[in-house]
One Martini backbone bead per residue (centre of mass of N, CA, C, O) as a GRO file, in nm:
protein
  100
    1UNK     BB    1   0.355   3.780   4.557
    2UNK     BB    2   0.484   3.519   4.379
    3UNK     BB    3   0.789   3.317   4.419
    4UNK     BB    4   0.947   3.130   4.171
    5UNK     BB    5   1.170   2.856   4.245
    6UNK     BB    6   1.427   2.641   4.107
    7UNK     BB    7   1.605   2.397   4.263
    8UNK     BB    8   1.877   2.217   4.255
    9UNK     BB    9   1.980   1.942   4.374
   10UNK     BB   10   2.220   1.853   4.587
   11UNK     BB   11   2.509   1.683   4.555
   12UNK     BB   12   2.644   1.398   4.746
   13UNK     BB   13   2.932   1.295   4.894
   14UNK     BB   14   3.006   0.957   5.032
   15UNK     BB   15   3.194   0.787   5.245
   16UNK     BB   16   3.185   0.436   5.327
   17UNK     BB   17   3.414   0.449   5.560
   18UNK     BB   18   3.421   0.759   5.712
   19UNK     BB   19   3.167   0.971   5.627
   20UNK     BB   20   3.234   1.170   5.432
   21UNK     BB   21   3.091   1.489   5.338
   22UNK     BB   22   3.016   1.642   5.008
   23UNK     BB   23   2.972   1.848   4.777
   24UNK     BB   24   2.915   1.803   4.422
   25UNK     BB   25   2.967   1.902   4.065
   26UNK     BB   26   3.128   1.635   3.958
   27UNK     BB   27   3.129   1.334   3.738
   28UNK     BB   28   3.446   1.213   3.617
   29UNK     BB   29   3.735   1.275   3.391
   30UNK     BB   30   3.637   1.577   3.285
   31UNK     BB   31   3.668   1.868   3.392
   32UNK     BB   32   3.532   2.152   3.403
   33UNK     BB   33   3.715   2.421   3.281
   34UNK     BB   34   3.928   2.249   3.128
   35UNK     BB   35   4.176   2.167   2.901
   36UNK     BB   36   4.406   1.897   2.973
   37UNK     BB   37   4.219   1.719   3.171
   38UNK     BB   38   4.254   1.361   3.243
   39UNK     BB   39   4.141   1.113   3.420
   40UNK     BB   40   4.169   0.773   3.493
   41UNK     BB   41   3.917   0.820   3.672
   42UNK     BB   42   3.622   0.839   3.805
   43UNK     BB   43   3.519   1.141   3.978
   44UNK     BB   44   3.466   1.337   4.254
   45UNK     BB   45   3.389   1.690   4.226
   46UNK     BB   46   3.504   2.028   4.311
   47UNK     BB   47   3.528   2.333   4.371
   48UNK     BB   48   3.766   2.548   4.472
   49UNK     BB   49   3.720   2.746   4.760
   50UNK     BB   50   4.034   2.885   4.754
   51UNK     BB   51   3.976   2.953   4.438
   52UNK     BB   52   3.877   3.174   4.177
   53UNK     BB   53   3.939   2.975   3.968
   54UNK     BB   54   3.754   2.771   3.756
   55UNK     BB   55   3.982   2.532   3.693
   56UNK     BB   56   3.968   2.464   3.988
   57UNK     BB   57   3.996   2.149   4.172
   58UNK     BB   58   3.853   1.878   4.367
   59UNK     BB   59   3.917   1.559   4.480
   60UNK     BB   60   3.720   1.342   4.672
   61UNK     BB   61   3.656   1.071   4.489
   62UNK     BB   62   3.568   0.716   4.444
   63UNK     BB   63   3.549   0.408   4.303
   64UNK     BB   64   3.624   0.105   4.358
   65UNK     BB   65   3.769  -0.126   4.138
   66UNK     BB   66   3.670  -0.389   4.300
   67UNK     BB   67   3.382  -0.305   4.486
   68UNK     BB   68   3.251   0.002   4.439
   69UNK     BB   69   3.321   0.170   4.668
   70UNK     BB   70   3.281   0.475   4.820
   71UNK     BB   71   3.581   0.678   4.826
   72UNK     BB   72   3.814   0.866   4.951
   73UNK     BB   73   4.125   0.984   4.893
   74UNK     BB   74   4.239   0.924   5.188
   75UNK     BB   75   4.138   0.592   5.142
   76UNK     BB   76   4.305   0.576   4.873
   77UNK     BB   77   4.466   0.419   4.593
   78UNK     BB   78   4.669   0.583   4.333
   79UNK     BB   79   4.761   0.443   4.049
   80UNK     BB   80   4.566   0.300   3.814
   81UNK     BB   81   4.370   0.265   4.064
   82UNK     BB   82   4.105   0.238   4.287
   83UNK     BB   83   4.188   0.168   4.634
   84UNK     BB   84   4.123   0.040   4.928
   85UNK     BB   85   4.263  -0.103   5.202
   86UNK     BB   86   4.102  -0.370   5.200
   87UNK     BB   87   4.152  -0.444   4.898
   88UNK     BB   88   4.458  -0.421   4.905
   89UNK     BB   89   4.502  -0.655   5.109
   90UNK     BB   90   4.362  -0.877   4.935
   91UNK     BB   91   4.584  -0.848   4.695
   92UNK     BB   92   4.828  -0.726   4.797
   93UNK     BB   93   5.113  -0.625   4.686
   94UNK     BB   94   5.140  -0.311   4.498
   95UNK     BB   95   5.300  -0.184   4.228
   96UNK     BB   96   5.313   0.041   3.975
   97UNK     BB   97   5.469  -0.170   3.782
   98UNK     BB   98   5.246  -0.408   3.798
   99UNK     BB   99   5.054  -0.220   3.662
  100UNK     BB  100   4.932  -0.208   3.316
   0.00000   0.00000   0.00000
């Protein structure tokens, strides 16, 4: 007896600066199973593996607003937009009150 299953390929987030890789379940601004959360930027997200509640999620990273490089949250600056350290240095000092 043959057993046919079709698995959806797992999507993987990879930081282009540090090489961090992790499966992600959603990319966008409005995480699924959440009521009133809308993020400022489109982000790569995954379900929180440490919490059984469906609406809990972790933000893994996003694309840099300046160069579009895919960077993890640990290497990006989140004021009004996502910038990694190299692009932030190229722009010079930016305070949250200066943007937007």
